[in-house]
C-alpha positions in Angstrom: -94.6 35.9 251.0 -96.7 39.0 251.1 -96.5 42.6 252.0 -98.2 43.8 255.3 -97.9 47.2 255.2 -96.9 50.1 252.4 -95.6 53.7 252.9 -95.2 56.0 250.2 -93.6 59.7 250.4 -93.5 61.9 247.3 -93.9 59.0 245.1 -95.8 59.6 241.7 -99.0 61.6 243.0 -98.6 60.7 246.8 -97.1 63.2 249.1 -97.9 60.5 251.7 -99.6 57.4 251.8 -99.9 54.8 254.3 -101.6 51.6 253.7 -102.1 48.3 255.7 -102.3 45.0 253.7 -102.5 41.4 254.2 -102.7 38.0 252.8 -105.4 37.2 250.2 -106.9 39.6 247.9 -106.9 43.3 248.3 -108.6 45.4 245.4 -107.9 49.2 244.7 -110.9 50.7 243.1 -111.2 54.1 241.4 -111.5 56.2 238.2 -108.5 56.5 236.0 -106.0 59.0 237.3 -106.7 58.6 241.0 -103.5 57.0 241.9 -104.5 53.4 242.2 -101.7 52.0 239.7 -99.4 54.0 241.8 -99.6 51.8 244.8 -98.9 48.5 243.2 -96.3 50.1 241.0 -94.2 51.1 244.2 -94.4 47.4 245.3 -93.4 46.1 242.2 -90.6 48.7 242.0 -89.4 47.6 245.3 -88.9 44.1 244.1 -87.1 45.0 240.9 -85.9 48.6 241.1 -87.8 49.0 237.8 -91.4 50.3 236.8 -93.5 48.2 234.6 -94.9 51.5 233.4 -91.9 53.7 232.6 -88.2 53.3 231.3 -86.6 55.8 234.0 -87.2 56.8 237.6 -87.6 60.4 237.0 -91.6 60.3 236.7 -91.7 58.4 239.9 -90.6 61.2 242.0 -93.4 63.5 242.8 -93.1 66.8 240.8 -91.0 69.5 242.5 -89.4 67.1 245.2 -86.0 65.9 245.4 -86.5 62.3 246.2 -89.3 60.0 246.9 -89.3 57.0 249.3 -91.1 53.6 249.1 -91.1 51.4 252.2 -93.0 48.2 252.6 -93.3 45.5 255.3 -92.8 42.1 253.8 -93.6 38.9 255.7 -91.8 35.6 254.8 -91.8 32.3 256.7 -93.5 34.3 259.7 -90.7 36.8 259.8 -91.1 40.6 258.9 -88.5 42.6 257.4 -88.7 46.2 256.3 -87.5 47.2 252.8 -87.0 50.7 251.8 -85.7 52.4 248.5 -85.1 56.2 248.4 -85.0 57.5 244.7 -83.0 60.6 244.3 -83.3 63.0 241.4 -79.9 63.3 239.5 -78.2 60.9 242.1 -77.7 57.5 243.1 -80.9 55.7 244.8 -80.3 54.2 248.3 -81.7 51.2 249.8 -82.2 50.0 253.3 -83.2 46.7 255.1 -84.6 47.1 258.5 -83.4 50.6 258.4 -80.0 49.7 258.0 -78.4 51.0 254.6 -77.1 48.6 252.0 -73.9 49.0 250.4 -75.6 48.8 246.8 -79.2 49.5 246.1 -79.4 46.5 243.8 -79.1 44.3 246.8 -82.7 44.8 247.3 -83.5 43.1 244.0 -85.5 39.6 244.9 -86.1 40.2 248.6 -89.7 40.7 247.7 -90.9 38.8 244.5 -93.7 40.1 242.4 -95.4 39.1 239.0 -97.3 41.7 237.3 -100.2 41.4 234.9 -101.2 44.9 233.1 -102.7 46.1 229.8 -99.2 46.5 228.8 -98.4 42.7 228.6 -99.9 42.6 225.1 -96.6 44.2 223.8 -94.9 40.7 225.3 -96.5 39.2 222.1 -97.1 42.2 219.6 -94.3 44.3 220.6 -90.6 44.6 220.2 -88.1 41.8 221.0 -86.8 44.2 223.8 -90.2 43.6 225.6 -89.5 39.7 225.6 -85.8 40.3 226.7 -87.1 42.3 229.3 -89.6 39.8 230.6 -86.7 37.2 230.7 -84.2 39.2 232.4 -86.7 40.6 235.0 -87.3 37.1 235.9 -83.9 36.1 235.8 -82.9 38.3 238.4 -86.1 37.4 240.4 -84.8 34.0 240.5 -81.1 34.8 241.0 -80.6 38.1 242.3 -76.9 38.3 241.8 -77.4 38.3 237.9 -78.5 42.1 238.4 -74.8 42.6 238.6 -74.0 40.4 235.3 -76.7 42.4 233.4 -75.4 45.4 234.3 -71.9 44.6 233.5 -73.2 43.3 230.0 -75.0 47.0 229.2 -71.8 48.8 230.4 -69.7 46.7 228.1 -72.0 46.8 225.2 -72.0 50.5 225.4 -68.3 50.9 225.6 -67.9 48.5 222.5 -70.6 50.4 220.5 -68.6 53.7 221.2 -65.6 52.2 220.0 -67.1 50.6 216.9 -68.0 53.9 215.9 -64.5 55.2 216.4 -62.9 52.5 214.7 -65.3 52.4 211.7 -64.1 55.9 211.1 -60.5 55.0 211.6 -60.7 52.2 209.0 -62.1 55.0 206.6 -58.7 56.7 206.8 -58.2 57.8 210.2 -54.5 57.5 211.5 -55.8 55.7 214.6 -57.0 52.6 212.7 -54.5 50.1 214.4 -55.1 51.4 218.0 -58.9 51.2 217.7 -59.0 47.8 216.1 -56.6 46.6 218.7 -58.9 48.0 221.3 -61.8 46.6 219.9 -60.1 42.9 220.0 -60.0 43.5 224.1 -63.7 44.6 224.0 -64.8 41.5 221.9 -63.1 39.4 224.8 -65.0 41.3 227.6 -68.4 41.0 225.6 -68.2 37.4 224.8 -67.3 36.7 228.4 -70.3 38.6 229.9 -72.6 37.8 226.9 -72.0 33.9 227.6 -73.2 34.1 231.1 -76.4 36.2 230.0 -77.1 33.8 227.0 -76.6 30.5 229.2 -78.9 32.0 231.9 -81.5 32.9 229.4 -81.3 29.6 227.7 -81.8 27.6 230.8 -84.7 30.0 231.9 -86.5 29.5 228.6 -86.1 25.5 228.9 -87.6 25.8 232.7 -90.4 28.0 231.6 -91.5 25.8 228.6 -93.9 23.3 230.3 -95.3 25.9 232.6 -96.3 28.3 229.4 -97.8 25.1 227.9 -99.9 24.5 230.9 -100.9 27.9 231.4 -101.9 28.5 227.9 -104.2 25.4 228.1 -105.7 26.9 231.0 -106.5 30.1 230.0 -107.4 29.4 226.2 -110.6 27.5 225.6 -110.0 24.1 224.2 -106.3 24.5 223.9 -104.2 21.7 224.7 -100.9 21.7 226.8 -98.6 21.3 223.7 -100.4 23.9 221.7 -98.2 27.0 222.8 -94.4 26.8 223.1 -91.5 29.2 223.7 -88.1 29.1 222.1 -85.0 31.1 222.3 -83.8 32.7 219.0 -80.2 33.9 219.4 -78.2 36.2 216.9 -76.0 33.6 216.3 -75.9 29.8 215.5 -75.7 27.9 218.9 -74.1 24.5 219.5 -76.6 21.6 219.4 -75.5 20.0 222.8 -76.5 23.5 224.5 -79.7 23.9 223.0 -80.7 20.3 223.6 -79.7 20.6 227.4 -79.0 23.9 228.3 -77.4 24.7 231.5 -75.5 27.7 233.7 -72.3 25.4 234.4 -68.7 26.8 233.4 -68.5 24.2 230.3 -71.7 25.5 228.6 -70.7 29.2 229.3 -67.1 28.2 227.9 -68.6 26.8 224.9 -70.9 29.9 224.4 -68.0 32.4 224.8 -66.0 30.6 222.2 -69.0 30.6 219.9 -69.6 34.5 220.5 -66.2 35.2 220.1 -66.0 33.6 216.4 -69.3 35.3 215.6 -67.8 38.7 216.5 -65.0 38.0 214.4 -67.2 36.9 211.4 -69.6 40.0 211.5 -66.7 42.5 212.3 -66.8 44.1 208.8 -70.6 44.5 209.3 -70.4 46.0 212.5 -67.7 48.6 211.6 -69.8 49.6 208.5 -73.0 49.8 210.7 -71.3 51.3 213.9 -73.5 49.0 216.1 -73.2 45.7 217.9 -74.9 43.0 215.7 -74.1 40.0 218.0 -75.1 39.0 221.5 -77.9 38.6 223.9 -79.1 42.4 223.2 -80.1 41.0 219.5 -81.9 38.0 220.7 -85.6 37.0 220.8 -88.0 34.9 222.8 -90.2 33.2 220.1 -93.8 32.4 221.0 -95.7 29.9 218.5 -98.9 28.3 218.3 -100.0 24.7 217.1 -100.0 21.0 217.4 -97.1 19.4 218.7 -97.0 17.1 215.6 -98.0 19.5 213.2 -97.3 23.1 211.8 -96.5 25.7 214.2 -96.9 29.6 213.6 -95.3 32.5 215.4 -97.9 34.4 217.5 -96.6 37.6 216.5 -98.6 38.4 213.0 -100.3 35.1 212.9 -102.4 35.0 216.2 -105.9 36.4 216.7 -106.4 39.1 219.5 -107.7 36.6 221.7 -105.0 33.9 221.2 -102.3 36.9 221.7 -104.0 37.9 225.2 -104.1 34.2 226.1 -100.3 34.1 225.2 -99.4 37.2 227.2 -101.3 35.7 230.1 -99.4 32.3 230.0 -96.3 33.9 230.1 -97.1 35.8 233.1 -98.7 32.7 234.7 -95.8 30.7 233.7 -93.6 33.1 235.4 -95.7 32.8 238.6 -95.7 29.3 238.6 -92.0 28.9 238.1 -91.2 31.2 241.2 -93.9 29.2 243.1 -92.3 25.9 242.1 -88.9 27.1 243.8 -90.6 27.4 247.1 -91.9 30.7 247.4 -95.4 32.6 246.4 -94.4 35.8 244.8 -96.9 38.7 245.3 -99.2 38.7 242.2 -100.5 42.2 240.9 -103.2 42.4 238.4 -103.1 46.0 237.3 -106.2 47.2 235.3 -105.9 43.9 233.4 -109.7 42.5 233.9 -111.0 45.3 231.9 -109.0 44.4 229.1 -110.2 40.7 229.0 -113.3 39.0 227.9 -115.6 37.0 230.4 -114.0 33.7 229.8 -110.5 34.6 230.0 -111.4 37.1 233.0 -112.9 34.1 235.0 -110.1 31.7 233.9 -107.5 34.2 235.3 -109.3 34.8 238.8 -109.8 31.2 239.3 -105.9 30.4 238.5 -104.7 33.2 241.1 -107.1 33.1 243.5 -104.9 30.7 245.7 -102.0 32.9 245.7 -100.9 33.8 249.3 -101.5 37.8 248.1 -103.0 39.2 245.1 -103.3 42.9 244.5 -105.9 44.0 242.0 -106.4 47.5 240.6 -109.9 48.3 238.9 -112.0 51.3 237.7 -115.1 50.1 238.9 -116.2 47.4 241.6 -117.7 45.1 238.8 -114.4 44.7 237.1 -113.0 42.4 240.2 -114.0 39.0 239.7 -116.1 37.4 242.6 -113.4 35.0 243.1 -111.0 37.9 244.1 -113.5 39.9 246.4 -111.2 40.3 249.5 -110.4 43.7 251.1 -111.3 46.6 249.1 -110.0 50.1 249.2 -111.3 53.3 247.2 -108.9 55.5 245.8 -109.9 59.3 244.7 -107.5 62.0 244.2 -104.7 60.0 245.9 -107.0 59.3 249.1 -106.7 55.7 249.9 -110.0 54.6 252.1 -110.8 51.3 253.2 -114.4 50.3 251.8 
C-alpha cells in the first residue's frame, strides 16, 4: 500500500498543495514552521480521522476558511482508489471514495493504514495513561475498522453515565429524585458493561498479539538488548478472570465473562463513584504497562525507572511493533517518520533507518538534509513557506 498523490485545500498552512508520491522513501526537508509536517499529518489524518499533533479538527482548517479538504490516491494490490475527507468548521465532516459520498465519514478509517513516528512518541513512555490508551485504540481501528463505532459508543455511554453520577450523587444527598436517578444508573451500568466488555476484550487480545513484536523491536533498537528484555502488559481497573488473562480472545464467551466482571465491579464501586461523581471502572481507567528486565529476573516499569535512551528505545519499539503487526497481517502500512531522527542518537537513528528501509512507502520530514539517514535517501522535496518543490 502506498499513496501516489496528495492534494490539500485549506489544510493547515496550505491554501493549495499538490504533491506526487511513490513507493520507497520520500523526504520533505525544510526549516521548522515551513509546512513539511502538515503534509504527512494530512496523510495520517486520512487514515485515522485523527491528528497525531492536536486533539481537535479546528486547527487543521486554514485560518478564516469554513472547510479543508484532504484527497489522496491510494494504491493497493495494483488498484488505485481516491480517498477524500472534507473537514467542516462547526459541522459534520464528510468522506468520499472515488468521488462518491460515504454515509458516514468514519467509513474512511482503515482504508489507508499509517504508522507515525514523531518526537511526541516519548509521551507513550513518560506521559499519562491516556497516551497509551490512544496508541492501543488507534491500532485497534486500523486492524478492525468497525471498532471505531464501538469506541464511539463507549465514549458516548461513558459521558452519559458520568453526567448521571453527578445527578445521582446530589440526589443521594437529599434530593427528591434519589430513587429515579439510582434506578436510571442501573440501566446505564448495564449499557457501559456491555460496550466496555467488547473494548476490553479487543485491547487484551491486541496486547497479547503485540507482545512478541515489542520484544523483537526493542532488541533491534536497543544495543545489547535481548528479545525478552521488554514486555507489555495490560493493567485494567478491575481484577480480571485468570482464564481471560492467560488466553485473551474476542469471542462471545470472553466478552460475556468480562461484562459480568465489569457489572460486579461497578456495583462494588458505586458509593465511591457517587461520592466523586466520576466513572472509576472501565477501559477509560486502564493502562498499558511497559517494563524492562530479564525474563527470569526483576522487571521494572519503564516510566520512572528507564533512562532517556531506554525510554526512546521503548517508544520506538511500540511503533515498530505496530508496524510489524499490521505487516504480518498482509499489508504494509505507510510509514511516517516526522522529525524523529533529530531526536535520536546516532545508534538508534541508524538502527531505525535500517529496520524501515524495506517498507513499501516511507515518508520522512527533517529540518536539514543531513537529518535524513543515507538508507532513506530517496526522492526529496524542499518545503519553504508552504511551497513544495522537488529537489
